[in-house]
C-alpha beads as a LAMMPS data file, in Angstrom:
LAMMPS data file: protein, C-alpha beads

298 atoms
297 bonds

1 atom types
1 bond types

-500.0 500.0 xlo xhi
-500.0 500.0 ylo yhi
-500.0 500.0 zlo zhi

Masses

1 110.0

Atoms # bond

1 1 1 -146.398 276.597 -436.421
2 1 1 -149.354 278.314 -434.823
3 1 1 -149.072 282.088 -434.664
4 1 1 -149.936 283.552 -431.316
5 1 1 -152.535 286.290 -430.875
6 1 1 -149.776 288.779 -430.046
7 1 1 -148.437 288.301 -433.588
8 1 1 -151.304 289.686 -435.733
9 1 1 -149.365 289.601 -439.004
10 1 1 -148.417 286.908 -441.452
11 1 1 -145.143 287.226 -443.328
12 1 1 -146.893 289.062 -446.158
13 1 1 -147.898 291.858 -443.794
14 1 1 -151.623 291.159 -443.859
15 1 1 -153.407 291.475 -440.551
16 1 1 -154.970 288.380 -439.039
17 1 1 -157.444 287.789 -436.238
18 1 1 -159.129 285.137 -434.144
19 1 1 -162.566 284.614 -435.705
20 1 1 -163.904 282.349 -432.958
21 1 1 -167.110 283.480 -431.262
22 1 1 -166.058 282.511 -427.748
23 1 1 -169.348 283.556 -426.165
24 1 1 -171.362 281.379 -428.555
25 1 1 -169.002 278.479 -427.884
26 1 1 -169.515 278.929 -424.143
27 1 1 -173.308 279.010 -424.514
28 1 1 -173.279 275.871 -426.617
29 1 1 -171.156 274.061 -424.044
30 1 1 -173.934 274.523 -421.480
31 1 1 -176.735 273.086 -423.613
32 1 1 -178.354 269.817 -422.510
33 1 1 -181.096 267.708 -424.076
34 1 1 -181.714 265.207 -426.860
35 1 1 -178.742 265.091 -429.219
36 1 1 -176.963 268.001 -427.533
37 1 1 -173.154 267.992 -427.702
38 1 1 -173.629 265.671 -430.683
39 1 1 -174.539 262.736 -428.466
40 1 1 -176.580 259.841 -429.899
41 1 1 -180.313 260.011 -429.342
42 1 1 -181.475 257.115 -427.107
43 1 1 -183.832 255.265 -429.438
44 1 1 -186.645 252.867 -428.640
45 1 1 -187.593 249.913 -430.840
46 1 1 -190.712 251.798 -431.942
47 1 1 -188.497 254.560 -433.332
48 1 1 -186.558 252.071 -435.460
49 1 1 -189.201 251.759 -438.146
50 1 1 -188.675 251.332 -441.867
51 1 1 -190.795 254.333 -442.804
52 1 1 -188.473 256.618 -440.864
53 1 1 -185.679 255.776 -443.310
54 1 1 -187.622 255.148 -446.494
55 1 1 -188.309 258.784 -447.350
56 1 1 -184.982 260.385 -446.427
57 1 1 -182.314 257.715 -446.025
58 1 1 -181.967 258.566 -442.337
59 1 1 -184.199 258.450 -439.265
60 1 1 -186.328 261.574 -439.621
61 1 1 -188.251 260.723 -436.430
62 1 1 -185.050 261.106 -434.417
63 1 1 -184.103 264.267 -436.312
64 1 1 -187.470 265.793 -435.404
65 1 1 -186.760 265.264 -431.688
66 1 1 -183.424 267.086 -431.737
67 1 1 -183.146 270.872 -431.468
68 1 1 -182.644 272.831 -434.676
69 1 1 -179.914 274.717 -432.786
70 1 1 -178.269 271.724 -431.188
71 1 1 -174.710 271.954 -429.904
72 1 1 -171.864 269.938 -431.400
73 1 1 -168.570 268.711 -429.959
74 1 1 -165.460 270.538 -431.129
75 1 1 -163.517 267.574 -432.502
76 1 1 -161.025 269.556 -434.567
77 1 1 -157.303 269.096 -434.169
78 1 1 -156.299 271.092 -431.043
79 1 1 -154.152 273.451 -433.140
80 1 1 -157.254 274.643 -435.014
81 1 1 -158.562 276.260 -431.851
82 1 1 -155.737 278.821 -431.883
83 1 1 -155.485 279.526 -435.602
84 1 1 -155.629 283.094 -436.879
85 1 1 -157.072 284.006 -440.271
86 1 1 -157.046 287.129 -442.393
87 1 1 -158.819 290.075 -440.834
88 1 1 -160.378 290.986 -444.192
89 1 1 -162.166 288.022 -445.739
90 1 1 -164.548 287.873 -448.706
91 1 1 -168.199 287.203 -447.992
92 1 1 -170.020 284.173 -449.354
93 1 1 -173.307 282.990 -450.785
94 1 1 -174.138 279.623 -449.230
95 1 1 -175.982 277.478 -451.786
96 1 1 -178.073 274.598 -450.401
97 1 1 -179.903 272.508 -453.026
98 1 1 -182.642 270.137 -451.867
99 1 1 -185.351 267.792 -453.094
100 1 1 -188.037 266.514 -450.711
101 1 1 -185.692 267.038 -447.763
102 1 1 -186.959 266.397 -444.248
103 1 1 -188.194 269.486 -442.405
104 1 1 -185.946 269.310 -439.359
105 1 1 -182.810 268.206 -441.229
106 1 1 -183.071 271.086 -443.714
107 1 1 -183.780 273.671 -441.029
108 1 1 -180.973 272.385 -438.818
109 1 1 -178.573 272.876 -441.723
110 1 1 -179.660 276.503 -442.113
111 1 1 -179.622 277.188 -438.374
112 1 1 -176.111 275.761 -438.011
113 1 1 -174.810 278.070 -440.743
114 1 1 -176.479 281.118 -439.195
115 1 1 -175.438 280.214 -435.648
116 1 1 -171.783 279.442 -436.357
117 1 1 -170.837 281.962 -439.025
118 1 1 -169.671 285.560 -438.541
119 1 1 -172.686 287.550 -439.839
120 1 1 -170.528 289.841 -441.942
121 1 1 -169.219 286.846 -443.911
122 1 1 -172.660 285.560 -444.946
123 1 1 -173.896 287.531 -447.954
124 1 1 -176.893 285.221 -448.228
125 1 1 -178.132 281.667 -447.925
126 1 1 -179.850 280.425 -451.075
127 1 1 -182.099 277.379 -450.738
128 1 1 -182.697 275.870 -454.169
129 1 1 -185.702 273.555 -454.342
130 1 1 -185.427 270.951 -457.091
131 1 1 -189.167 270.531 -457.710
132 1 1 -190.094 269.096 -454.308
133 1 1 -193.675 267.918 -453.855
134 1 1 -193.870 267.688 -450.059
135 1 1 -196.214 270.207 -448.520
136 1 1 -193.859 271.249 -445.721
137 1 1 -191.398 272.538 -448.335
138 1 1 -193.862 274.954 -449.928
139 1 1 -195.608 277.831 -448.149
140 1 1 -194.652 276.538 -444.705
141 1 1 -190.963 276.755 -445.598
142 1 1 -191.368 280.213 -447.126
143 1 1 -193.168 281.478 -444.036
144 1 1 -190.481 280.064 -441.745
145 1 1 -187.547 281.478 -443.698
146 1 1 -189.159 284.923 -443.858
147 1 1 -187.735 285.575 -440.381
148 1 1 -184.205 285.529 -441.833
149 1 1 -183.612 288.526 -444.142
150 1 1 -180.545 286.971 -445.778
151 1 1 -182.195 283.638 -446.647
152 1 1 -184.063 283.229 -449.914
153 1 1 -185.677 280.314 -451.738
154 1 1 -185.452 279.507 -455.449
155 1 1 -187.509 276.801 -457.123
156 1 1 -186.991 274.899 -460.361
157 1 1 -189.932 274.507 -462.753
158 1 1 -189.199 270.805 -463.283
159 1 1 -186.928 268.179 -461.817
160 1 1 -183.399 269.195 -462.786
161 1 1 -181.100 267.058 -460.665
162 1 1 -178.365 268.122 -458.268
163 1 1 -175.972 269.669 -460.778
164 1 1 -178.340 272.025 -462.578
165 1 1 -179.967 272.884 -459.253
166 1 1 -176.590 273.979 -457.915
167 1 1 -175.975 275.923 -461.112
168 1 1 -179.254 277.788 -460.652
169 1 1 -178.190 278.844 -457.166
170 1 1 -174.746 279.867 -458.361
171 1 1 -176.233 281.913 -461.219
172 1 1 -178.031 284.257 -458.803
173 1 1 -175.365 284.348 -456.073
174 1 1 -174.194 287.796 -455.002
175 1 1 -171.365 286.830 -452.625
176 1 1 -167.676 287.062 -453.478
177 1 1 -167.409 283.329 -452.824
178 1 1 -169.844 280.489 -453.465
179 1 1 -170.065 277.847 -450.752
180 1 1 -171.995 274.694 -451.627
181 1 1 -173.496 272.621 -448.812
182 1 1 -175.729 269.559 -448.692
183 1 1 -179.225 269.933 -447.266
184 1 1 -178.667 267.569 -444.335
185 1 1 -175.441 268.665 -442.690
186 1 1 -174.407 270.747 -439.676
187 1 1 -171.724 273.431 -439.729
188 1 1 -169.434 273.215 -436.722
189 1 1 -167.561 275.861 -434.758
190 1 1 -165.572 278.439 -436.800
191 1 1 -166.120 276.432 -439.979
192 1 1 -166.178 279.324 -442.451
193 1 1 -163.090 281.572 -441.943
194 1 1 -160.572 278.797 -442.794
195 1 1 -162.302 278.217 -446.141
196 1 1 -162.474 281.895 -447.056
197 1 1 -158.904 282.545 -445.899
198 1 1 -157.407 280.240 -448.532
199 1 1 -159.465 281.851 -451.295
200 1 1 -158.537 285.347 -450.088
201 1 1 -154.876 284.377 -450.510
202 1 1 -155.340 282.709 -453.898
203 1 1 -158.689 283.020 -455.635
204 1 1 -157.795 280.116 -457.951
205 1 1 -158.271 277.722 -455.071
206 1 1 -161.165 275.420 -454.281
207 1 1 -161.331 274.683 -450.573
208 1 1 -163.000 271.668 -448.977
209 1 1 -163.665 271.266 -445.254
210 1 1 -163.051 268.208 -443.145
211 1 1 -166.322 266.264 -443.239
212 1 1 -167.401 264.648 -439.991
213 1 1 -170.112 262.006 -439.659
214 1 1 -173.701 262.294 -438.419
215 1 1 -175.044 258.799 -437.788
216 1 1 -178.100 258.140 -439.973
217 1 1 -179.811 256.268 -437.148
218 1 1 -179.243 258.004 -433.797
219 1 1 -177.715 261.286 -435.114
220 1 1 -174.578 260.981 -433.009
221 1 1 -171.791 263.262 -434.263
222 1 1 -168.271 261.873 -434.668
223 1 1 -165.104 262.255 -436.677
224 1 1 -164.653 260.433 -439.962
225 1 1 -162.504 257.289 -439.809
226 1 1 -158.927 257.849 -440.880
227 1 1 -158.872 261.568 -440.076
228 1 1 -157.297 263.783 -442.771
229 1 1 -157.008 262.049 -446.148
230 1 1 -156.767 263.020 -449.793
231 1 1 -159.445 262.341 -452.379
232 1 1 -158.866 259.946 -455.264
233 1 1 -160.749 257.406 -457.387
234 1 1 -160.373 253.852 -458.644
235 1 1 -160.597 252.475 -462.193
236 1 1 -164.389 252.325 -461.896
237 1 1 -164.440 256.027 -460.967
238 1 1 -165.599 255.376 -457.418
239 1 1 -164.434 258.049 -454.986
240 1 1 -161.757 256.864 -452.557
241 1 1 -159.966 258.383 -449.592
242 1 1 -156.225 257.800 -449.550
243 1 1 -153.554 258.669 -446.954
244 1 1 -151.416 261.759 -447.321
245 1 1 -147.956 260.505 -448.417
246 1 1 -145.098 261.279 -446.015
247 1 1 -143.467 263.774 -448.386
248 1 1 -146.653 265.893 -448.397
249 1 1 -147.387 265.762 -444.689
250 1 1 -147.068 269.064 -442.838
251 1 1 -145.301 269.710 -439.546
252 1 1 -148.606 271.051 -438.286
253 1 1 -151.284 268.413 -439.030
254 1 1 -153.960 271.113 -438.896
255 1 1 -152.520 272.897 -441.947
256 1 1 -154.415 272.526 -445.247
257 1 1 -153.106 270.081 -447.839
258 1 1 -153.558 269.576 -451.570
259 1 1 -155.758 266.797 -452.925
260 1 1 -156.056 265.303 -456.442
261 1 1 -159.872 265.407 -456.335
262 1 1 -162.538 266.447 -453.861
263 1 1 -165.601 264.730 -452.441
264 1 1 -167.850 267.294 -454.109
265 1 1 -170.680 267.853 -451.651
266 1 1 -169.225 270.672 -449.594
267 1 1 -166.729 273.227 -450.878
268 1 1 -166.037 276.931 -451.387
269 1 1 -164.904 278.619 -454.604
270 1 1 -164.402 282.199 -455.769
271 1 1 -167.610 283.087 -457.609
272 1 1 -165.939 284.672 -460.634
273 1 1 -163.423 281.862 -460.955
274 1 1 -166.206 279.259 -460.784
275 1 1 -167.661 280.757 -463.945
276 1 1 -164.218 281.190 -465.522
277 1 1 -163.893 277.420 -465.114
278 1 1 -167.206 277.034 -466.921
279 1 1 -169.181 276.029 -463.851
280 1 1 -170.599 272.528 -463.993
281 1 1 -171.406 270.665 -467.199
282 1 1 -175.167 271.233 -467.426
283 1 1 -175.544 267.848 -469.137
284 1 1 -174.688 265.960 -465.953
285 1 1 -177.941 264.302 -464.896
286 1 1 -176.982 262.398 -461.737
287 1 1 -174.669 263.288 -458.868
288 1 1 -171.391 261.424 -458.495
289 1 1 -169.216 262.682 -461.340
290 1 1 -169.390 266.432 -460.878
291 1 1 -166.565 266.459 -458.341
292 1 1 -164.194 264.930 -460.888
293 1 1 -165.162 267.471 -463.547
294 1 1 -164.434 270.431 -461.274
295 1 1 -161.270 268.808 -459.894
296 1 1 -159.842 268.171 -463.370
297 1 1 -160.631 271.729 -464.457
298 1 1 -158.788 273.114 -461.441

Bonds

1 1 1 2
2 1 2 3
3 1 3 4
4 1 4 5
5 1 5 6
6 1 6 7
7 1 7 8
8 1 8 9
9 1 9 10
10 1 10 11
11 1 11 12
12 1 12 13
13 1 13 14
14 1 14 15
15 1 15 16
16 1 16 17
17 1 17 18
18 1 18 19
19 1 19 20
20 1 20 21
21 1 21 22
22 1 22 23
23 1 23 24
24 1 24 25
25 1 25 26
26 1 26 27
27 1 27 28
28 1 28 29
29 1 29 30
30 1 30 31
31 1 31 32
32 1 32 33
33 1 33 34
34 1 34 35
35 1 35 36
36 1 36 37
37 1 37 38
38 1 38 39
39 1 39 40
40 1 40 41
41 1 41 42
42 1 42 43
43 1 43 44
44 1 44 45
45 1 45 46
46 1 46 47
47 1 47 48
48 1 48 49
49 1 49 50
50 1 50 51
51 1 51 52
52 1 52 53
53 1 53 54
54 1 54 55
55 1 55 56
56 1 56 57
57 1 57 58
58 1 58 59
59 1 59 60
60 1 60 61
61 1 61 62
62 1 62 63
63 1 63 64
64 1 64 65
65 1 65 66
66 1 66 67
67 1 67 68
68 1 68 69
69 1 69 70
70 1 70 71
71 1 71 72
72 1 72 73
73 1 73 74
74 1 74 75
75 1 75 76
76 1 76 77
77 1 77 78
78 1 78 79
79 1 79 80
80 1 80 81
81 1 81 82
82 1 82 83
83 1 83 84
84 1 84 85
85 1 85 86
86 1 86 87
87 1 87 88
88 1 88 89
89 1 89 90
90 1 90 91
91 1 91 92
92 1 92 93
93 1 93 94
94 1 94 95
95 1 95 96
96 1 96 97
97 1 97 98
98 1 98 99
99 1 99 100
100 1 100 101
101 1 101 102
102 1 102 103
103 1 103 104
104 1 104 105
105 1 105 106
106 1 106 107
107 1 107 108
108 1 108 109
109 1 109 110
110 1 110 111
111 1 111 112
112 1 112 113
113 1 113 114
114 1 114 115
115 1 115 116
116 1 116 117
117 1 117 118
118 1 118 119
119 1 119 120
120 1 120 121
121 1 121 122
122 1 122 123
123 1 123 124
124 1 124 125
125 1 125 126
126 1 126 127
127 1 127 128
128 1 128 129
129 1 129 130
130 1 130 131
131 1 131 132
132 1 132 133
133 1 133 134
134 1 134 135
135 1 135 136
136 1 136 137
137 1 137 138
138 1 138 139
139 1 139 140
140 1 140 141
141 1 141 142
142 1 142 143
143 1 143 144
144 1 144 145
145 1 145 146
146 1 146 147
147 1 147 148
148 1 148 149
149 1 149 150
150 1 150 151
151 1 151 152
152 1 152 153
153 1 153 154
154 1 154 155
155 1 155 156
156 1 156 157
157 1 157 158
158 1 158 159
159 1 159 160
160 1 160 161
161 1 161 162
162 1 162 163
163 1 163 164
164 1 164 165
165 1 165 166
166 1 166 167
167 1 167 168
168 1 168 169
169 1 169 170
170 1 170 171
171 1 171 172
172 1 172 173
173 1 173 174
174 1 174 175
175 1 175 176
176 1 176 177
177 1 177 178
178 1 178 179
179 1 179 180
180 1 180 181
181 1 181 182
182 1 182 183
183 1 183 184
184 1 184 185
185 1 185 186
186 1 186 187
187 1 187 188
188 1 188 189
189 1 189 190
190 1 190 191
191 1 191 192
192 1 192 193
193 1 193 194
194 1 194 195
195 1 195 196
196 1 196 197
197 1 197 198
198 1 198 199
199 1 199 200
200 1 200 201
201 1 201 202
202 1 202 203
203 1 203 204
204 1 204 205
205 1 205 206
206 1 206 207
207 1 207 208
208 1 208 209
209 1 209 210
210 1 210 211
211 1 211 212
212 1 212 213
213 1 213 214
214 1 214 215
215 1 215 216
216 1 216 217
217 1 217 218
218 1 218 219
219 1 219 220
220 1 220 221
221 1 221 222
222 1 222 223
223 1 223 224
224 1 224 225
225 1 225 226
226 1 226 227
227 1 227 228
228 1 228 229
229 1 229 230
230 1 230 231
231 1 231 232
232 1 232 233
233 1 233 234
234 1 234 235
235 1 235 236
236 1 236 237
237 1 237 238
238 1 238 239
239 1 239 240
240 1 240 241
241 1 241 242
242 1 242 243
243 1 243 244
244 1 244 245
245 1 245 246
246 1 246 247
247 1 247 248
248 1 248 249
249 1 249 250
250 1 250 251
251 1 251 252
252 1 252 253
253 1 253 254
254 1 254 255
255 1 255 256
256 1 256 257
257 1 257 258
258 1 258 259
259 1 259 260
260 1 260 261
261 1 261 262
262 1 262 263
263 1 263 264
264 1 264 265
265 1 265 266
266 1 266 267
267 1 267 268
268 1 268 269
269 1 269 270
270 1 270 271
271 1 271 272
272 1 272 273
273 1 273 274
274 1 274 275
275 1 275 276
276 1 276 277
277 1 277 278
278 1 278 279
279 1 279 280
280 1 280 281
281 1 281 282
282 1 282 283
283 1 283 284
284 1 284 285
285 1 285 286
286 1 286 287
287 1 287 288
288 1 288 289
289 1 289 290
290 1 290 291
291 1 291 292
292 1 292 293
293 1 293 294
294 1 294 295
295 1 295 296
296 1 296 297
297 1 297 298
């Protein structure tokens, strides 16, 4: 059931609160323009060019025409909008690895985290550059990020790959929790407290968010097909999403559920426990297997 605001305690006696920034939500609801409210950008044939996709895997021309602070639709389950979480939550270091990422897509990721996170919960944002060679990711990026005192940039001395790049960020993290994000995503409303709440209750927990979809072409924002599902894999070790079996389904569909494995790109973990688990295997060269390693360790 959903606890009402007049009931600020869970059964264990810990105080809870509503972490929503209602004023920010109201301001976002009034925004209009290209891509605002997560709407698809109206593309012309000239904007559907191969070069736009060749460098990034998505249409960077469209990304460049959408605000770095764009608004998103709140497509959570309705019950999420009234959830209360612990009043005292650990802070987090947000680790964002990147290699030759597009300018606007990387900055929009950072802006979304800053715009939609309670400031007291963000210990820092660590951008870890895996030996990028694009000019916009050098001094220009450093100059831009200088306006944010809690954002810093680390750089590898050679191409390391996703796993060791993440490990570098984790090795310097100062937050109680490490939150890994991809470099081309957008954090939605009240995304962080639910992740930290589960870890505050049991630090030996890895928490993954629901992952929505940003269209690679027009940047429309929508829910992932199939809604809430567990992670699994087939005999070829390809990641699969499988339904939650009836015996594990909750009365409240917005409640968290256990999963055999995780997708791997976006998750939060207690910093000390991450290292107690051994972190990632530094010998992993290519992304795609690291989520199984961490899942099996857990």
